[in-house]
C-alpha positions as CSV (number, residue, x, y, z in Angstrom):
1,X,0.0,0.0,0.0
2,X,1.1,3.6,-0.5
3,X,2.7,5.5,2.4
4,X,-0.3,7.9,2.7
5,X,-2.8,5.0,3.0
6,X,-0.5,3.1,5.4
7,X,-0.2,6.2,7.7
8,X,-3.9,6.7,7.7
9,X,-4.6,3.0,8.6
10,X,-1.8,3.1,11.3
11,X,-3.2,6.1,13.1
12,X,-6.7,4.6,12.9
13,X,-5.5,1.3,14.3
14,X,-3.5,2.9,17.1
15,X,-6.5,5.0,18.3
16,X,-9.0,2.1,17.9
17,X,-6.8,-0.7,19.5
18,X,-5.0,1.7,21.9
19,X,-1.7,0.1,21.1
20,X,1.6,1.2,19.4
21,X,1.5,0.7,15.6
22,X,4.5,0.9,13.2
23,X,4.6,1.7,9.5
24,X,7.5,-0.1,7.8
25,X,9.0,-0.1,4.4
26,X,8.6,-3.3,2.4
27,X,10.1,-2.0,-0.9
28,X,10.6,1.4,-2.6
29,X,6.9,2.3,-2.7
30,X,5.2,-0.4,-0.7
31,X,4.6,-0.1,3.1
32,X,3.1,-2.2,5.8
33,X,1.3,-1.6,9.1
34,X,1.7,-3.8,12.2
35,X,1.5,-3.7,15.9
36,X,4.9,-2.6,17.3
37,X,5.2,-5.6,19.6
38,X,4.6,-8.0,16.7
39,X,7.2,-6.3,14.4
40,X,10.5,-8.4,14.4
41,X,12.0,-7.0,11.2
42,X,14.9,-4.6,10.7
43,X,14.5,-1.5,12.8
44,X,15.9,0.6,9.9
45,X,12.8,-0.2,7.8
46,X,10.5,1.5,10.3
47,X,9.1,4.7,8.8
48,X,7.0,5.9,11.7
49,X,5.5,4.7,15.0
50,X,2.1,5.8,16.2
51,X,1.6,5.8,20.0
52,X,-2.0,6.6,21.0
53,X,-0.8,7.5,24.5
54,X,1.7,10.2,23.5
55,X,-0.8,12.8,22.5
């Protein structure tokens, strides 16, 4: 999915589930969204983390 769509879904998931969500890069223009505690990939591939408790 595109970065814009991934960021939108990530923020929505973070606020709905009240858990930290990360947006990570899969390839040049493809991004994924996952709970931060479930992410076990390369930390350098993380684009942004959404924490619903930080705001």
